[in-house]
N, C-alpha and C positions, 0 to 999 in steps of 0.2 A: 612333678611339674606338668602342666597342661599346655598344649600348643594348638591353636586353631589355625589350620593350614590346608593345603591341597597336597595330595601325593602325586608328585610329578613323574616319577619313574621308579621301577623296580630294578635293582642291580645285584650282581654277585650272589646268586643262590649257592649255598654251601651245605654239605651234609657230611656225616662221618659217624664214627662209633667212639663213644667215650672210653678212654683207656681204663679208667677206674671202675666203671660199672659194666661195660660191654653193651650199654644201651645205645641205640641209634639216635642221632640228633639232626636237626635241620635248622638252617638260619638263612636270612636274606637281608640285604641292605636296601633302604628306600631313600630317595631324595625327596625331601619335603620343601615346599615353597609357600611363603606368605608375604603380604605387603606390610612394610613398616616405613613410615614417613615418606610414602610414595615410591619406595624402591622395593624390588623383589629381594627377599632374604632366603637363603637356602641352608638346609641342614641335612647331613647324612646320618641316618639312624640305622641301628641293627635290630632285628627282631629274631628272637630265638624261640624255638618250640613249634612243633606241628600244630598244636591247638591254637596258638596265636596267629600263625600264618594262614590257618583255615578261614579266618574272617574275610568275607568277600569285600569288605571296605578297602582292604589293601590293594585291590585291583581297580578301585574306582578313581575317577578324576574329580569327584565332588569334594566340597569342603567338609572336613572332618575335624575331630578333636583327637589328638594323639597324646597319650600319657607317657611321660618319659622319666627315666632314671638317669641322672648324670653322675659320673664318677671319673676318677683318674687312677692310673696304676703306674708303678715304676718298673722299668726293665733296663738293666745294664746302665744305670745312672741317668736314664732319660725318663720323662713323664709323658704319658699318652692319655688322651681323653677317651672315655668310653660312654657313648650315648646310646642307650637301649630303650626301645619302645616296648611297653608291656601291654598296651591296650589301645584300640582305636574304636571310636564310636561317632555317630552323627551328632552334630551340635544340638543342644536342647533348644527347643523353640521357646522364645520369650513370649510369655503371656502378657497381653496389655494390662497395665495397672487398672484395677477396677475403680470406677468412678464412685465417689460417695453418693449415697442416695439421700436427696434432700428430705428433711422431715415433712411429713404430710400434715396439712392443717386439718383440724377436726372442727367442723362447723358448730358442734354442740357447745364448744368452749368459748364461742364468740360472745362478747359483752353486749352486743346490740341485737 
């Protein structure tokens, strides 16, 4: 899923060591905001991985496109949403539609 939004705030930096592999990990939460029907909408997303967090767009306040994975998991009989961002990039610039070129007249084909 893609969301065109602004990154409003960085929250909750976390790090640790994976029990299964012993490898270090890093994560952070970000508050995203966008306009919908004239109202601000907000979404809290998590970003895992040093390589993903290294993208300087996470620190920007400009409009970006965030790519999301949405999932839910159960724990002790309750369900929890999991919203993870896996990529952020600048929006693609829309190229104006090219205007059709009118056919050129050829004076040699004129009947007079």
